[in-house]
N, C-alpha and C positions, 0 to 999 in steps of 0.2 A: 741272204741265199733264198734258193729258187730250187724247185724240183723234189725228187724224192727225197724223204728225210729231213726235209727243212719244215722249221716249226712256223706256223703263221698266225699270228693274232685274228680271233673273231670276237663280236660282238656278241654279247647273250642272246640278242633275236635272230642270230645266222644260225645255222645247221652245220652239222661238224660233216665234213665229208671225208675226213680221214677213214684210214683202215681200223679195223677191229679185230680184237682176236675171237671175239664170239659173240653168241648173241647176247643185248645190252638187257639184264634182268634185274626188275624191281619187282615191288608188292604191285604193280598193276601186269605183271604177267606182259612183259615185252613193250610194255608202252613206257619211254621214258617220260622226264617231268615237264615235257614239251610238248607230250602228246604226239610223238613220233613213232614211227613204226621202223625198223631194221628188218632187213627183207635178206638178210646173210650174203649178198653180193655187193655190200657196199652200197646200197642205194637207198635213200630216206625219203617213206611215204610221209603223206600228210602236206599241213603246211608250214613246217620249219622253217623252209629257206626261202626266204624272201628274193625275187629278181633281182636280175642283175639291171644294170642300166639297158641293156640291149633287149631287156622283156625276155630271152632265153631263160631265165629259171635257174641256168646252171651254172656254175662258176669256170668250167672247162669248154666252154662253147659248145655245150651239149646241145641235145634236143628237149629239155624243158625238164620240170620234174619227176619224182618218180611213178609209183604207181598211184593210180587217185588222185593226183595231183594235178593241180590246173598250171604251174609252170608260174606261176603270179606271188605274190605277197601274200600279208595275213589277211583272214575272210574279214572283212571288216565289220560282220554282221554278228560276228563272234562278242562277247562282253572279255572285257582286259580279264586278265588271269588275278591282278592285284587293282582292287579298286581305290579308287582315287579317296582322301581323306575328307571325311565331310564337311562341312560349313556350318556352325553354329548360325541359327539365326540373328544370333545377337553381333557376330560381328559380320554379316551380309550387309546390314545398312537398308535392309526394310523392315517396314513398320513390324513389330509384336503383335501377335494374333489376340484377337478381344478376348478375355476372360467367360469360361462357357457360362458363369452367374450361377454355377449350381454348389446350391448349400446342403452340408447336411442338416439332417431333417433333427429338432431339436430331443434329448433322449424324454422318455415318459416311465417315470419308475413309481411304484406301489411306495407307499410310506415306510414298510418292514425295511426294504433294502435299502432308501434313501436314509436313512435312521444307522443303518449296516458300515455306510459308508462316512459318516460323519468323523470316526478315528482318522481313516487314511487322508479326508479331506483336512484335516488340522493339521497332518504330519506335510502336506501339498504330497499328497502318493496319488493323486484321480488324475484320470485322465481330463482333458480340455472339456468334452461333452459332460462325463461325469460330474466336475466340480463347477458347471453352469446349472446343470442340473439340480445341488445340491444346495449350492446359493438362493435360487429362485424359490427351492423350497423352504429356507428358513427365513425367506419373508413373508410365508402365509403359514407356519408354525411356531407357533410361542413356545412350546416343548422344546423341540430340536433345537430352533436359535438359543434357547439357556444352555441346553447339553454342549453347543457347538464353541459356546463362548466358554465353558470350564474347561473342554480338552484345550482351544487354545491355550490358553493360560496352563495348562500344564503342560505343553510343548515346550514352552518359555523357558520352563524348570529345567529342560533338558538340555538346551544351551549350553556351552561353556562360554561364560561370559568374555569378553573380548581384550578384557586383560587382568593379569592374572598378580597384580601390584594394588595393595593395599589402601582404599581411601585415605589419605593424610588425614584426615578429619576421624578417624574412627576410633584411634584411641583416645581423645578429649569425649566425644560423645559419651563412649563406652564408662570411660570415668564420670561424667557427668548424671550417667545413668544409675550407675551403683551409688554415685554419692544422696543422690533424690531419695532413694530407698532407705539409707542405711550413713547416717553421719559417721564419720572417723574419731575415735576415741583422743584420737593425737594429730589432729589437722595438720596440713603440709603447710607451713603459711607462703602466702600469693606470692610474695616477694622472689622465692628458691623454684617458681615454675620453670622461668626461663631456661637455670640449670640443669634442671631434672630433664626438662624436654630434648633439650641440644644433645645434653651425655646419650639420651637415649635414642634420637636418630644418631649420631654418632655409630653407638655400640651395632646399631641396626646394618647399617654401613659395613662394619669389619668382620660382622658374620656374613657379609654376601658374599668376600675377597677369599681368593685363595691362598693358602701359603707363600706361592710364590710373590704373592702379588703386596705380601707383608714387605719386600724389600724391594720395592718399586721406587727408586729416587723421585724424592718431594724436596721443591725449595722453598724455606722460609723465607719470606722477604720482610723490610719494616725500612722507616727512616729513620737514621741515627745525624743529628746536625745536619738536617737537611740535605743529607747524600743516602739515595738508594743504595740499601746494603741486603745482602740475602746469604743464607749458609744451607748448603746440599746437606741432605740428610735421606733417611725412608719411612715409611708409614710407620714401622716400627718405632723407629728415633721420633716420630711427633707424638704418638702417643707418651712414651716414655717422658719430652717434655712437658706433654700436659699434666703428665701424674707428680710430674716434681715442683709444677707451679701450683699447681692443686694444692699440694702440701703444706702451702704457705697456709690457705685455711682450714684444712685439716689441725697443724699444731694451734692455729690460732684459736681454737675448739676442743685442744685438748686429745686431737687424737694424733696416733703414732705418724710421724714422719717420714716419709715412702724412703728419703736418702739415707734415712739408718743412723748408727753412728760413724759419722763423718770424722778424720782428723779435724780435729783444730775445731774452728766456731764455726756454726753451720752458717751458709749465705744467705742473704734474705733478698738478695736481686732475682730477677726469675731467669735472667741470661745466666749469671753465674751458677746458679741452681741445675740448671741443664745441663750446663758442660759437667757440675759434678756427677749429675745423674749420668751421662755418656761415659766420662771416664772412669766411671767406679765397676762398670760394665765389663769382664773378660771379655767378651765378646759382643758384638754387634746385636743390639736388641732384636729379638725374633716375634713372633706371635703370642708368645709366653707373656708378652705383658701386657695385654688388653685383659685378663681378667681381672689382675690387681686392681688396673686403673678405675675398673669399672665398680670391684667392690668398694673403691675408696670414694667415687662418686658416692655408690649407695650409703654408705656411712655418712660422708659429709651431711645429705638430706635427710635423716636420719637422725643424727646428733642436734641439727638446726630447727627439726620440729620438735625435740625432747625439750631443748632449749627455750622453748616458748619466743623464738624472734630472735635472741643473743643482746637482747639491750644494747646497749652501747660500745658493745665490742667492736674494735678495732682489728685491720689484718694490716701487719709490715709489709712494705713491697721496699724495703731498702733504704730510699732517698726520700721515700713520701709511701704514706698510708690512707687504706680506704676503709671506711666502715663496714663493717659484716655485709648488709645489705648490696650496699654498691659492689663489695668485691663479689658475691656470689654471680652479681649482672655482671661484672667484668669476666669472671671466667665461664658464661655462658658466652660472651663476645666472642672470645678468643677462642673455644669451642667448634664454634659456626665457623669461624675463618677458617681453624686447620681442619677441619672436616669439609670444607671446599677446597683448601690444598691438598688433601689426598683425594677427593672425589675428582678433581683434575687428573691426577697423577697417574688414577686404575682407570678412567675414562668411564665413571659412573655420574649417574644424573642425579644431581642434589639441589634441591630448592632452598629458597632465602625462609626464615624465620616466618613465625605467622606474623600478621601484625602488630596484634599487641607486644607480643615481644620486640619486636623490630623496634618501636615504640619506644620502649622502655630505653635500649641499647643506645639509640639516637639520641635519648633523655639525658643519658650518662655522660655522655661525649659531650652534649653541649654545656651542661653544669662543672664540667672540669675545663671548659676550656679559658676560662678568665684568669684560674691559677696559672694554664701553663703560656698564656701569654706573659705572664708577669714574669716569669720564670726564663723565656727567651728573651726579654729585652736585658733582664739583668746579667746573660749570658752574652750579648750583641749578637742574636739573633735574628733579632725583630726590630722595625724601625722606630727612633724614641717617640716618632709623632711630632710633628710642628703643631699642630693645634690638639695636641693633649692636654687635656684639664685633671687635674688630680680632685677628687672629692672626698668626702668622707663615707666611711663606711654605712652603708643603708641610701646611702644619697642617689639617684640618677642620676647618670653622665653618659657619655657618648655610647651608642650601642650600635651595632649590626645585625638589622631581622636577615636571621638565617629560616628559611623557608624548605620544609622537606617535601617534596610530593610522591605522590603514590602510596604503596605499604609502608606504613609507619609514619606515615605525615603529621605533620604540626612545623608551628613556627615557635621559633625561640627569637628572643631579643638578648644577646652578648653585650655586657660591657667589653669596654674598650680600654678605657684608661688601669681599672684599677677593680683588684680579684672582689675588694668589698661593695664595690660599688653597683646597682641596682641597675638594667637594662630599661630604657624608657621609650616609647614612642616617639616620644616630643623631642628626643635627642637623637634620632635616627639617622646616620650620615653615610647608610649603607645598604643592602640587598642582595641576598645570595638565595639562589634554588638550587638545589641539587634533589636526585631519586632518593630515598630514602636508603636503600642496598648501596647505590653508588659512595653517597657518605661514609656508611659503615667501612666501606675499603676502604675508601681514602684514611678513615682514623686506624686502619690495620695496614697501613704502609703499600694497599695492593695497586693505589693510583697515586699519579704524579699529581700535586697540589695545581699546578699550570692545567690540568684537562681534568678537573673535576665538575668545575662548576658549569652549569647549564645555561645560569644567565646570571649576571651581577650588574648591579647599577650603585654607582656612587662612589665613596672615596676607594680609588684604586689599590692606595698603602694599606689602607684598613683590611680591604677585602685579604689581599696576598698576605698580610700578618694571621687572620684568623682560618685561610686555609693549610697555612703552612703549620701553627700549631697545631689543627688537626691532623695534619699526617705526624706531626713531633708525637701525638699520642702512641703512635705503634712502639712494641718493641718484638723481640724474638720470642 
């Protein structure tokens, strides 16, 4: 469209020459945002209207600009209304200016003022200049230096420790300190320490978990006739299992059987006792099983202490029996293994036993291996051994050197041909090296025998028999 009533686009830098309804009023009293004036007749004064290509300065071929205009474009001498963005010297590529080299003069403060700043300095609350003045003063004033050292030590007591977890050795150090000052009237036998420690560690774990986590699924794992077997239960079910098997030691000591008055003969095998305990409960075990288990463990330790060591007392396990000392160590071992199962189920950090206790657990397993090897041969699960030599009890025979590295480490010579034989370095036919915790997990049925040994040299058949015998020590 052209002519009257037609809209024509214009640039922001061009003036508007159309009709107006009245004066252009704003805060500049008639001066619009472009610095132009309207004279009431449709003419625009100032430099708002750029010149046309023909130089006339008008859009209709008229005689130029309005009042006071020069008919030309914008005055080049005037600065732009909107300045261009400034460029940082870092972005310009030019070299940076040299620093002025002016440094602040050090503070010179009197002794009293510096002494009053010691507290703020110890808390790192001084300015840089004040801290420099205080530190320079401390090098020359012994009194203030001693005071600053005391204040820094006091500030250290105000900080939160990095970890709120107690030192795992704190319990032993406190007990040792107490026993150095006052010997117990009835001492706890040293061989019960692993059981006492492992039950205490497991109970601490149970105190840290919520009610819902007592129902977290836990899978019990063991080897049965060289086949990996497992049984699913809960955290509470594991505690009920420990309490029922610990009951074998309790009954041997004359304490109450946790299974109570069961119908018929009370089972002696650990797996049968566990099944009976689970079936006797009308509802799945809950958090309430924790207190009876802990009280039973306390009663066992107290009774053993009063009995003075138990003498020749044995604990039956169904198809075999163990001396009381070994049975207590066996219960400590199983408590740690199942505590580790619980910790894995509830995502709780759990450490291996102390090196001294772990060494005792490894020693028990190593002493049981010859009898287990003989039983496996009778059952046809171990190779008869072409080079096997039967010897009389107490005589040296073919042996395997079991080397345990790391925590709980040591070396054991395992007789291979007869339970009554004695391990001998002169008759060594194989050598196996394992980590202490790894060997215990193998004996617990948590590691396949073929994957357990870190190093093995010698008779492969003997090595296989010993590793599978170690795995067959496991049970539910």
